[in-house]
C-alpha positions as CSV (number, residue, x, y, z in Angstrom):
1,X,-11.1,22.5,12.6
2,X,-8.7,22.4,9.7
3,X,-7.8,18.8,9.0
4,X,-5.4,17.5,6.5
5,X,-4.4,13.9,5.4
6,X,-0.9,13.3,4.1
7,X,0.2,9.8,2.8
8,X,3.2,8.6,1.0
9,X,2.7,7.4,-2.5
10,X,2.7,3.7,-1.5
11,X,-1.0,4.4,-0.7
12,X,-1.8,4.4,-4.4
13,X,-3.6,7.7,-3.8
14,X,-2.2,10.7,-5.6
15,X,-5.2,13.0,-5.2
16,X,-8.6,13.0,-3.5
17,X,-11.5,15.2,-4.5
18,X,-13.1,17.5,-2.0
19,X,-10.5,16.6,0.6
20,X,-7.5,18.4,2.1
21,X,-5.0,15.7,1.0
22,X,-1.5,15.5,-0.2
23,X,0.7,12.6,-1.4
24,X,4.4,12.6,-0.6
25,X,6.2,10.7,-3.4
26,X,8.6,7.8,-3.0
27,X,11.2,7.4,-5.8
28,X,12.2,4.3,-7.8
29,X,15.8,4.4,-8.9
30,X,17.6,2.6,-11.7
31,X,19.9,4.4,-14.2
32,X,17.2,7.1,-13.9
33,X,14.9,8.3,-11.2
34,X,11.1,7.8,-11.3
35,X,9.1,10.0,-9.0
36,X,6.0,8.3,-7.8
37,X,3.5,11.1,-8.4
38,X,0.6,11.8,-10.7
39,X,2.9,12.6,-13.6
40,X,4.5,9.1,-13.6
41,X,3.8,6.8,-16.6
42,X,3.6,3.6,-14.4
43,X,3.3,1.2,-17.3
44,X,6.3,2.7,-19.1
45,X,8.3,2.5,-15.9
46,X,7.3,-1.1,-15.4
47,X,8.4,-2.0,-18.9
48,X,11.7,-0.1,-18.5
49,X,12.5,-1.9,-15.3
50,X,11.6,-5.3,-16.8
51,X,14.2,-4.7,-19.5
52,X,16.8,-3.1,-17.2
53,X,19.6,-5.4,-15.9
54,X,21.4,-3.1,-13.6
55,X,21.0,-2.2,-9.9
56,X,17.6,-0.8,-8.8
57,X,16.1,0.5,-5.6
58,X,13.8,2.9,-4.0
59,X,14.1,6.0,-1.7
60,X,11.6,7.3,0.8
61,X,10.5,10.9,1.4
62,X,12.6,12.7,4.0
63,X,11.3,14.6,7.0
64,X,11.5,17.9,5.1
65,X,9.2,16.6,2.4
66,X,6.7,15.4,5.0
67,X,6.9,18.7,6.9
68,X,6.3,20.7,3.7
69,X,3.2,18.7,3.0
70,X,1.7,19.5,6.5
71,X,1.6,23.2,5.4
72,X,-0.6,25.1,7.9
73,X,-3.1,22.5,8.9
74,X,-4.3,22.4,12.5
75,X,-5.0,18.7,12.7
76,X,-2.9,16.3,10.5
77,X,-3.1,12.5,9.9
78,X,-0.2,11.0,8.1
79,X,-0.2,7.4,6.7
80,X,3.0,5.7,5.8
81,X,4.1,2.5,4.2
82,X,5.2,-0.2,6.8
83,X,8.1,1.0,8.9
84,X,9.6,-2.5,8.6
85,X,10.4,-2.0,4.9
86,X,10.9,1.7,4.6
87,X,12.1,4.8,6.4
88,X,9.1,6.8,5.4
89,X,7.3,6.4,8.7
90,X,10.3,7.5,10.7
91,X,10.7,10.5,8.5
92,X,7.0,11.4,9.0
93,X,7.4,11.0,12.8
94,X,10.4,13.4,12.8
95,X,8.4,15.9,10.8
96,X,5.5,15.6,13.2
97,X,7.8,16.3,16.1
98,X,9.3,19.4,14.5
99,X,5.8,20.6,13.4
100,X,4.3,20.3,16.9
101,X,7.3,21.9,18.6
102,X,6.9,24.9,16.2
103,X,3.1,24.9,16.7
104,X,2.2,23.5,20.1
105,X,-1.5,24.2,19.6
106,X,-1.6,21.8,16.6
107,X,-1.8,18.0,16.5
108,X,-0.3,15.4,14.2
109,X,-0.8,11.6,14.3
110,X,1.2,9.3,12.0
111,X,-0.2,5.9,11.2
112,X,2.2,3.1,10.6
113,X,0.1,1.1,8.1
114,X,2.4,-2.0,8.6
115,X,1.3,-2.5,5.0
116,X,1.2,-0.9,1.5
117,X,-0.9,-0.4,-1.6
118,X,-4.7,-1.0,-1.4
119,X,-4.6,-1.6,2.3
120,X,-3.1,1.9,2.8
121,X,-5.7,3.3,0.4
122,X,-8.5,1.9,2.6
123,X,-6.9,3.6,5.7
124,X,-6.7,6.9,3.9
125,X,-10.4,6.7,2.7
126,X,-11.5,5.7,6.2
127,X,-9.8,8.8,7.5
128,X,-11.9,10.9,5.1
129,X,-15.1,9.2,6.4
130,X,-14.1,9.8,10.0
131,X,-13.2,13.5,9.4
132,X,-16.4,14.1,7.5
133,X,-18.4,12.5,10.4
134,X,-17.3,15.4,12.6
135,X,-15.4,13.4,15.2
136,X,-12.7,15.0,17.3
137,X,-9.0,14.5,16.6
138,X,-8.6,12.1,19.5
139,X,-11.7,10.1,18.5
140,X,-10.4,9.8,14.9
141,X,-6.9,8.8,16.2
142,X,-8.4,5.9,18.2
143,X,-10.8,4.8,15.5
144,X,-8.2,4.7,12.7
145,X,-5.7,2.7,14.8
146,X,-8.4,0.2,15.5
147,X,-9.4,0.1,11.8
148,X,-5.8,-0.4,10.7
149,X,-5.5,-3.4,13.1
150,X,-8.6,-5.0,11.7
151,X,-7.8,-4.6,8.0
152,X,-5.1,-6.6,6.2
153,X,-3.1,-7.1,3.0
154,X,-2.6,-10.3,1.0
155,X,-0.9,-10.6,-2.4
156,X,-0.2,-12.9,-5.4
157,X,3.1,-12.3,-7.3
158,X,4.4,-14.0,-10.4
159,X,7.9,-12.5,-9.9
160,X,9.8,-11.4,-6.8
161,X,13.1,-10.3,-8.5
162,X,12.9,-6.7,-7.4
163,X,12.0,-7.7,-3.8
164,X,15.0,-10.0,-3.7
165,X,17.4,-7.4,-5.1
166,X,16.3,-5.0,-2.4
167,X,16.6,-7.5,0.5
168,X,12.8,-8.0,1.0
169,X,12.8,-11.6,-0.2
170,X,15.4,-14.4,0.0
171,X,17.2,-14.6,-3.5
172,X,16.8,-18.4,-3.5
173,X,13.0,-17.9,-3.4
174,X,13.2,-15.6,-6.4
175,X,15.2,-18.1,-8.3
176,X,12.7,-20.9,-7.5
177,X,9.8,-18.7,-8.7
178,X,11.5,-18.0,-12.0
179,X,12.7,-21.6,-12.6
180,X,9.4,-23.3,-11.6
181,X,6.9,-20.8,-13.0
182,X,5.1,-20.6,-9.7
183,X,3.2,-17.7,-8.0
184,X,3.9,-16.6,-4.5
185,X,0.9,-16.0,-2.3
186,X,1.4,-14.2,1.0
187,X,0.4,-11.5,3.4
188,X,1.7,-8.4,5.2
189,X,2.4,-9.9,8.6
190,X,3.8,-7.8,11.5
191,X,4.8,-5.2,8.9
192,X,6.8,-7.7,6.8
193,X,5.9,-9.4,3.5
194,X,5.5,-13.1,4.4
195,X,5.1,-16.0,2.1
196,X,2.2,-18.3,2.9
197,X,1.9,-20.5,-0.3
198,X,3.5,-21.4,-3.6
199,X,1.1,-22.2,-6.4
200,X,1.3,-23.3,-10.0
201,X,-0.9,-21.1,-12.2
202,X,-2.8,-17.9,-11.4
203,X,-6.2,-19.6,-11.0
204,X,-5.0,-21.7,-8.2
205,X,-3.1,-18.8,-6.7
206,X,-6.2,-16.6,-6.6
207,X,-8.3,-19.4,-5.0
208,X,-5.6,-19.9,-2.3
209,X,-5.4,-16.1,-1.8
210,X,-9.2,-16.0,-1.2
211,X,-9.0,-18.9,1.2
212,X,-6.3,-17.0,3.1
213,X,-8.5,-14.0,3.3
214,X,-11.2,-16.1,5.0
215,X,-8.7,-17.7,7.3
216,X,-7.6,-14.2,8.4
217,X,-11.2,-13.2,9.2
218,X,-12.8,-12.0,6.0
219,X,-16.6,-12.1,6.3
220,X,-17.8,-10.0,3.4
221,X,-16.5,-6.6,4.2
222,X,-14.9,-4.1,1.9
223,X,-12.2,-5.2,-0.5
224,X,-9.7,-3.1,-2.4
225,X,-7.8,-4.9,-5.2
226,X,-4.7,-3.2,-6.7
227,X,-3.2,-4.9,-9.8
228,X,-0.1,-4.4,-11.9
229,X,-1.6,-4.4,-15.4
230,X,-3.4,-7.7,-14.7
231,X,-7.0,-6.6,-14.9
232,X,-8.1,-10.2,-15.9
233,X,-6.7,-11.6,-12.7
234,X,-8.2,-8.8,-10.6
235,X,-11.7,-9.4,-12.2
236,X,-11.3,-13.2,-11.7
237,X,-10.6,-12.6,-8.0
238,X,-13.6,-10.2,-7.7
239,X,-15.9,-12.8,-9.2
240,X,-14.5,-15.4,-6.9
241,X,-15.2,-13.2,-3.8
242,X,-18.7,-12.2,-5.0
243,X,-19.7,-15.8,-5.6
244,X,-19.5,-16.3,-1.8
245,X,-20.2,-12.8,-0.6
246,X,-22.5,-11.2,-3.2
247,X,-23.2,-8.1,-1.2
248,X,-19.6,-7.0,-0.6
249,X,-18.1,-3.8,-1.8
250,X,-15.1,-4.4,-4.1
251,X,-13.0,-1.8,-6.0
252,X,-10.3,-2.5,-8.5
253,X,-7.5,-0.1,-9.3
254,X,-4.0,-0.2,-11.0
255,X,-1.2,0.1,-8.5
256,X,1.0,3.1,-8.6
257,X,4.8,3.3,-9.0
258,X,6.2,2.0,-5.8
259,X,3.8,-1.0,-5.6
260,X,4.2,-1.7,-9.3
261,X,8.0,-1.8,-8.8
262,X,8.0,-4.3,-6.0
263,X,5.0,-6.4,-7.0
264,X,6.1,-6.4,-10.7
265,X,4.0,-7.0,-13.7
266,X,1.1,-9.4,-13.1
267,X,1.2,-8.9,-9.3
268,X,-2.1,-8.4,-7.3
269,X,-2.3,-6.8,-3.9
270,X,-5.6,-7.0,-1.9
271,X,-6.6,-4.9,1.1
272,X,-9.7,-6.1,3.0
273,X,-11.7,-5.7,6.2
274,X,-11.6,-8.6,8.6
275,X,-14.7,-7.8,10.6
């Protein structure tokens, strides 16, 4: 069987070794266009956007870009950023329909992650494990949907200006965050970014975030931390988790372009298994 995994760049995965994988880039748009691929200087983009005072936004890959990424694979799994915040999932579904109409003997399944960042990365990496296990397309399809439903995303943000400008957060919340110097702690809930807490100071925010993980069912499973050039905060959270669950598997990575744009400098996104 010739499998392929395709994910949009909100997954924080540009390339995977020894895997038939392709990333489909989203774009960040200000007075210039930043393509979220392996050539993007994410830190420079973040600094440019921090200094930029004009209108900014993002655009998702269209169906033709998804279709091109499918190439000639027989069995394809696509992973898209939450459909509640982007059109990427719908574009992928349209591409899958066109692909299977042209090739009825082939199969495509598109996963709506209802999330972004490190949670999506975990879904992609779980697909790699399932494919390598030798399971059939249908078995993998069922298992990845179950895995997606039992894994979650939480976050801690020190600024939500870009989310507010793009209609993802109430502008009044963004103003309050800036005026009071607080951090927003929240989760991806039903595909939307939902605020759970407001905290003064990062130390308090990370403790609250960890408490939220446990309330959502975290019992020591895998954790993937994505940070926006806030390695100190990510390491602090890692040590906090390990102090209670010393055997858990935790990885730390820098978020890529799309997630760095929305979560902004200092932001931390956390994917975790709740089983």
